N, C-alpha and C positions, 0 to 999 in steps of 0.2 A: 921379464916384464910381467908375466902372469903372477909370479910370486909377489911382486910389488902390489898388484891389484888385490890379491888375496889378503895380504897383510893390511892393506888399507881398509878392506871390508871388515876384517876382524877388529881392527882398531876402532872403526866407526861404531860397530856393534857394541864394543866394550864401553865406549863413551856414552851410548844411549842407556846402558844399564845403570840404574842408580840403586845403591844398596838400600834395603828397607831401613827405615828409621826406627829408633827405639820407642817404646811406649811412653817413656818419660819425655822424650823430645816431642813426640806428637801431642802429648798432653800439654806441654808448655806452649806449643804453637796454638792449640785450641784456646787455652786460657788467654793468651795474648791477643788472639783475634777477637774474643768476646770483650776483653778489658777495654778496648777502644770504644765500645758502645755501652759499657756497663752503667755509666752515670746517666745516660739518656734512658736506658731501660728502667733503672730505679726511679727516675723522675716520672716516667710514664706510669709506673705502678701507683705512685702517690697521686698523680693526676687522675688516674682511673678511679681510685677510691674516693677522691674528692668529687669527681664528676658523677659518680653513682649517687652520692648523698645529695648533691645539688639537683640532679635530675629528679630524684624521688621527691625531694621537697617541692619542686615545682609541680610535679604530677599530682601530689597529694593535696596541694593547696590551690594555687591560683589557676592552674591549667583548666580546671572544670568551670571556673567562673569568669575567665578572661573574655573580653570581646574576641570574636573569632579571628579578626585580622591580627590582633596582638598575639593570639595563640600561635598562628602561623609564623609570625616574626620570631617569637621566642623559640619555636621548634627549629627554625633555621639557625638560630644562634647555637642551640644545643647540637645540631647537626655538625656545625663547624668545629665545635669543641670535641665531639666524639671522633671526628675525622683526624684531628691533630693527635689524639691519643692512639687511634688505630694505626697511624702511619709509623710510629716508632718500632713496634715489633715486626711490622711488615718490611720495613727498610732493613732492619738487622737481619731478618731471614733472607732477604734478597742478597745481602752482602756475604753471608756465611754459607749459603747453600752450595756453592761451587768448590768449597774447600774439600780436599781429599785427605784421608788418613788411612794408615795401614789397618787391615781388619783386626779387630780386637776390642778392648774396652774403650779406647778413645773414639774409634769409629762409632761404636754403640752410643757413647755419650753425645757425640756430635749429632747422630740421628735423633736421639731423644730431645736434645736442645732445639733442633729445628722443628720437631713435631710440637713441642710445647709452644714455641713462638707462633707456629702456624695456627694451632688451635686458638691461641689467644687473639691473634689478629682477625681470625674468622668471626669470633664472638664479638669483638669490638666493632667490626664492620657491620655485623648484624644490628648492633645497637645504633650505629650511625644511620643505617637504612630506616629504622623506625622513625627517627627524627626527620629524615629526608622525605619519607612518604607523607608525614604530617605537614611538612613545609610545602610540598608540592601539591597537596590536595586542594581541590577547588573549594571555594567558600560555601557552595551549596551542600557539600558533604558534611559541613559542620552545623547544619540546621538543628540537629538533635541536641537538646540541652545536656550538660554533663560532659564527661570525658569521652572523646571519640573512641570507638572500639580498638583501633590500632594503638592508641596511646594507653588504653587500659591494659592491653596485652603487654606493652612495653613496661608498664609499671609492675605488672606481675613478674615479668622476667627479671627486672632489677631487684625486686624484693627477695627473690631467690638467689641472687648473684652473691657468691662468696667473696670475701675480702681478697683483693689481689695481693699475693705475697711473692717474694723472690724465690722461685724454684730453681733457677739456673745456677746461681752461685754455689749452693751446696752440691749440685750435680758436678760442677767443674772442680770443686774442692776435693771431691772423692777420688779424683783421678790420680794416677801415680805421679810422684814428684821426681 
């Protein structure tokens, strides 16, 4: 009877042990995990570039001369648009962050992919917060003519913002096949 329990314990331990997967298999898993979200990711990059231009156009033209109630309303509209752009990399990051890969180049690529998504959604969330603060500000804070200080800072940040490009596809394409 003892032998039977010993064999059962060894058998169960052997079932729990999974052989390490090959780098090519892990790379394929990572590429397929991202492929499900790639079209949304690329669309968010295009939307980000368009939204930077639209926001800058608004901040450079009518934002300084709009009636203050209209300024707040427009800021709320931009807040919603920035939130939609922000959500895509955040959502992809949330879905991919629990994937595990064997140590090596694929795990490093996965870490870099997650880091780039995280940096991007933090930046986009910051932009969304500029609009949100302008949207939630009281009318009394807009008594000064011209662009409010928070929106002037937002304009300066957007003017220095580089064009959004796809950094993730080349990262994944460099992995072993």
